[in-house]
C-alpha positions in Angstrom: -6.1 5.0 -18.5 -2.9 6.3 -17.0 -0.3 8.9 -18.1 3.1 7.9 -16.5 5.1 11.0 -15.4 8.7 9.8 -15.0 9.4 11.1 -11.7 8.8 9.9 -8.1 6.0 11.4 -6.2 8.5 12.4 -3.5 12.3 12.3 -4.2 14.3 9.3 -2.9 18.2 9.9 -2.8 19.8 7.5 -0.2 23.4 7.8 -0.1 24.4 4.8 2.3 23.9 1.2 1.5 22.0 -0.9 4.1 20.6 -4.2 3.1 19.4 -4.9 6.7 17.1 -1.8 6.4 16.0 -2.8 2.9 14.7 -6.2 4.4 12.5 -4.3 6.8 11.2 -1.6 4.2 10.3 -4.3 1.6 7.4 -5.3 3.7 5.7 -2.0 2.3 6.2 -3.5 -1.1 4.8 -7.1 -0.7 3.9 -7.4 2.9 0.3 -7.9 4.1 -0.3 -4.1 4.4 2.0 -3.0 1.6 1.5 -0.8 -1.4 1.1 -3.7 -3.9 -1.8 -5.0 -2.1 -3.4 -1.6 -1.5 -3.2 -0.7 -5.2 -4.8 -4.1 -6.3 -7.4 -4.0 -3.7 -8.6 -0.4 -4.7 -8.3 -1.0 -8.4 -10.3 -4.3 -8.1 -12.9 -2.9 -5.9 -13.7 0.1 -8.1 -15.4 -2.2 -10.8 -18.3 -3.2 -8.5 -18.8 0.2 -6.9 -22.2 1.4 -7.8 -21.5 5.1 -7.2 -19.4 7.0 -9.8 -17.8 9.4 -7.4 -16.8 6.7 -4.9 -15.6 4.5 -7.9 -13.4 7.7 -8.7 -11.9 7.8 -5.1 -11.0 4.1 -5.5 -9.3 4.8 -8.9 -7.5 7.8 -7.5 -6.1 6.2 -4.5 -5.4 2.9 -6.2 -3.3 4.8 -8.8 -1.5 6.8 -6.1 -0.6 3.6 -4.4 1.2 2.5 -7.6 3.2 5.6 -7.2 4.0 4.7 -3.6 5.0 1.2 -4.7 7.5 2.8 -7.0 9.0 4.9 -4.3 9.2 1.8 -1.9 10.9 -0.2 -4.8 13.3 2.8 -5.4 14.2 2.8 -1.5 14.9 -0.8 -1.5 17.0 -0.7 -4.7 19.1 2.3 -3.5 19.7 0.6 -0.1 21.0 -2.6 -1.9 22.8 -1.4 -4.9 26.5 -2.1 -5.2 26.6 -4.6 -2.3 29.9 -6.3 -1.4 30.0 -10.0 -0.3 30.9 -8.8 3.0 27.9 -6.5 3.6 25.6 -9.3 2.3 27.0 -11.8 4.9 27.2 -9.2 7.8 23.7 -7.8 7.3 21.8 -11.2 7.2 20.7 -10.3 3.6 22.3 -13.7 2.3 19.1 -15.7 1.9 17.4 -12.8 0.0 20.6 -12.4 -2.0 20.8 -16.1 -3.0 17.1 -16.0 -4.3 16.9 -12.6 -5.9 20.4 -11.1 -6.0 19.6 -7.4 -5.6 16.3 -7.5 -7.6 13.3 -6.0 -5.9 11.0 -9.0 -5.2 7.5 -8.6 -3.4 7.6 -10.0 0.1 7.0 -9.1 3.8 9.9 -8.2 6.1 9.6 -11.7 7.4 10.3 -13.2 3.9 6.8 -14.3 3.3 6.0 -13.8 -0.4 3.3 -11.4 -1.6 -0.2 -12.9 -1.5 -3.6 -11.7 -2.7 -5.0 -13.5 0.2 -4.2 -10.4 2.4 -6.9 -8.2 0.8 -10.4 -8.6 -0.2 -12.8 -7.4 -2.9 -16.5 -8.5 -2.3 -18.6 -6.1 -4.4 -20.4 -4.9 -1.3 -19.6 -1.0 -1.0 -19.8 -0.9 2.9 -17.7 -4.0 3.3 -15.1 -2.9 0.8 -14.8 0.7 2.0 -14.6 -0.7 5.7 -11.7 -2.9 4.6 -10.1 0.1 2.8 -10.3 2.2 6.0 -8.6 -0.6 8.0 -6.0 -1.1 5.4 -4.9 2.5 5.4 -4.6 2.4 9.2 -2.6 -0.9 9.1 -0.2 0.8 6.6 0.1 3.8 8.6 1.1 1.7 11.7 3.7 -0.2 9.5 5.1 3.3 8.7 5.0 4.2 12.3 7.0 1.0 13.1 9.7 1.5 10.5 10.2 5.3 11.5 10.8 4.0 15.0 13.7 1.7 14.0 15.2 3.7 11.1 17.6 6.5 11.7 18.9 7.4 8.3 17.2 10.9 7.3 17.4 10.0 3.6 15.1 7.0 4.2 13.0 8.6 6.9 11.7 11.6 4.9 10.2 9.6 2.0 8.7 7.2 4.6 7.2 10.3 6.4 5.6 11.5 3.2 4.1 8.0 2.7 2.7 7.8 6.2 1.2 11.2 5.7 -0.6 10.0 2.5 -2.0 7.0 4.4 -3.8 9.4 6.8 -5.2 11.3 3.8 -6.3 8.1 2.1 -8.1 7.2 5.4 -9.8 10.4 5.2 -11.1 10.1 1.7 -12.3 6.6 2.3 -14.1 7.9 5.3 -15.9 10.5 3.1 -16.6 7.7 0.5 -18.3 5.5 3.1 -20.4 8.5 4.3 -21.4 8.9 0.7 -22.3 5.3 0.3 -24.3 5.5 3.7 -26.3 8.5 2.4 -27.9 6.2 -0.3 -29.2 3.9 2.3 -32.3 3.8 4.5 -31.4 4.1 8.1 -33.5 1.0 8.9 -31.4 -1.2 6.7 -27.9 0.4 7.2 -25.9 -2.9 7.5 -28.5 -5.4 6.6 -28.4 -5.1 2.8 -26.0 -5.0 -0.1 -26.8 -1.8 -1.7 -25.1 -3.0 -5.0 -27.9 -5.5 -5.3 -30.7 -5.1 -2.8 -31.6 -1.6 -3.5 -32.3 -2.3 -7.2 -35.9 -2.5 -8.2 -36.8 -5.6 -10.1 
């Protein structure tokens, strides 16, 4: 299904080690509104989507979220490579380090491990696309929050790129939702599941 191009979607070249910053950014890997959940959400929802063009949007965006996951992991890795014991102690990175050394592991900034309970796939096109719109806004808000507390331009630039892509994804899911709604009768806009109830038996 995929061809892997061995380059990041946007370059990441961080010069300064900062494990405290990595602990914040890792939420966009395994946190409740992170890239791992987004990719799994969209790539799961596509199978029940009754409209091929909307299924294509879910596939496209889910695939791009995998590329974003790769960027976040690269940022976290570059911020934590070659740590000294003093940096680990001083930064508050010790608890993570004891469990994972400097390996990249999916968790939120709070330390909560990744969980699939943070997203849903129900097979109803309106429900799933409404969730997707909200997910993109929550991810954008998380990037906004990160950009408020991070000063390093080497870290900020890729985060700005990722934030901009959340806005594009929101727009694409809005178009997809309108496409689904165009298939519905105005009298039953939210009262039916078009995946099942519009079929003639």
